[in-house]
N, C-alpha and C positions, 0 to 999 in steps of 0.2 A: 438641624444645624443652628448654632447660636451665632448671631452677629452682634458686635458691639461698636458704638460710635467712638471717635477718638477720645472723648471724655470718659469712656468706660461704661456709659449708659447702654443698656441692652436694647437692641432693635427688635420690636415686637410688631410684625405686620398684622393688620386687622383684616381678616377675610371679608367681613361685611363691606369694607370700603372698596375692595377690589370688585365686588359684585355691583356696587353702586356705580362705579366708573364705567363698567362694561355696559350697564343699562343706558347710561347717559350718552354713549357713543351714537345712539340712534335718535337722539332728540335734536331739537333745533340748535344751531350753532351758538346762538346768543345765550342759551341756557345750559350749556354743557359744563361750565365750571372747570374748564381745562386749566391746568397749570401752565406757566410760561414755558417750562421745559417740554411739556407734551405738545404745545402749539409749535414750538421751534423744531421738535423732532419730526412732526408732520410736514412742516415747511421744508425741512432738509430732504425728506423723502420725495417730496414733490420736485425739488430741484434735481435730485439724483435721477429720478425716473425719466425726466425730460432732458437729461444731459446738459442742464444749465450750470450746475456747480457740484462739486464733491465736497461736502462738509458733514462731519460727524461729531457726535458728542463723545468726549473722551470718557472712557470707563472709569468709574470710581475705584481707586486703588484699595486693595484688601490685604490685610496682614493676617495670615493664617497662623494660629497659635496652638491648635490642638487637632491632630489627625489620628483617626483610628484605622487600623489595618485589620479588618475582619478576616482577610485571607491575602495571600501573597499577590494576587492579581488585581486587587481592588483597594482603594483608599477612600475613607469617608471623612470629610471635614466636619469636626465636631464644634469648633469654636473659631471665630475670626473677628477681626475688627475692621470697620470702615476707616481707612486712613484719610487724613485731610489732603485734598488734592493740592498739588504743588504749583499748578499753572491755572489755566482758564478752562471754561466748560467745553468750548467748541473750537475746532480748527479744520482747515481744508484748503482747497484751491479753487479759484474762480478766474477764468480768462488769464491763466498764467500767473496770477498773483496769490500769494499766501494770505489766507484769511484766518484771523484768530480773535475770538471774542468771549466775553463773559456775559451771563444772563442773570439778572437779579430782579426781584419784585418786592414791593412794599405795600402795606395797607395804609400808610400815611398818605395824605392827600396834598400836603403843601410842601413837602421836602423829601429828599431821598437820603437816608442815613449812610454816611461813609463807613460805618462799622460793618456794613454788609460785605465790604471788601477786606482782603487780608494783605498784609505787607508783601508777602511773597508773590501774590498775584499782580500787585502794582509793579514790582521789580520785573516780573516776566513780561508784562505789557510794554514796559519801557524798552526791554531787550528786543522785542518784536519790532517796535518802531525804529530802533537803531539799525535793524537789519533791512529796513525798507518794506516791512510787511504792513498789511492793512489790519489795524487792531482797533477794537471798539467795545462798548458795552451796550447791551440792550436792557433798558430799564422799563419795568411795568408798574404803573400805579394801579393796583388791582381793584380798588374801590371804584375808580372812574373808568376802568378798562381802557386806559391809555398807555400806549407803548412808544418809546422813543429810542432812537439810536444816537448814542453820544460817543464821539470819537475819543480814543484813549488819551490823546494829547490834552483834551479838555479835562478829562478825569484826573490826569496827573497834576494839572494846575490846581484843581480843587483839593486834591490830596495834600499837595505842598502847602496850601493855605491852612489846612487843618493842622499840619505838622508845625506850622509857624505860630500856632495859637489861635487861629481863626475858627470859624464855625465848623461843626462836626457833621455837617450835612450839605447837600446841594439843594438849593431852593427849587421849587417847581418852576418858577420863572426863569431861573438859570438853565434848567434842563430845556425849557422851551426856546430860550435865546441861543444856546450853544449846540443844542441837539436837533434832531430831525424826527418829527412825529411819523410813525408808521401807521397808515390806515389799515384796520383789520379787515380781512376778507375771508373768503371761503377756501379757494385754492389759488395760491397759497394763503395760509392763514396770516402769517406775518412776513410780508414780502420785503425783507431787508435788503435783498439784492438790488431792488429798484433804487434805494437810497445810496448804496455803494456806487451804482452807475452814475448817479447824480454828483456825488462828492468827488469821485476819482475819474470822471469822464471816461468810463469804460464801455459805455453803450455804443 
């Protein structure tokens, strides 16, 4: 089956990478090379298994463009496109509150580029805040292995600054000043619920 990204580029999975990731599962946590998404998925599984919170990653929307019907009772997808997600990465519920957040990482060490976000994601986050939901972004500086939770209200301020002709990134110092660093652990790996408890007095 052929998958294409929104820009038309073909998605070609590399089997050797899948094998490498599988092997790394058994190594020490500090050397696993996990992506932010994988760490968050494991964290959310930890929360779910212990009835702490119900938070899931939203599936990537797919546009099917070519289907083969080898027989009446079966259909085979021959070609499809990964569509650009229209909202954020994760949502769910915690202690009766709606949770919605986006996760991004960068290799830059002194700033976080705002181009990592899309206009429609910003609009969505504003809508969540307007409805009284808890909305934020989790930012990972991959080189230093530092992870921060930045409330959406602050992200919107930096986004508006860019739109007004200001800088096109959030400085690392601004992330530290307005965000909350999340200490990396084992179980859970990225305990962002602890930060939510602190910010919204939910504990």
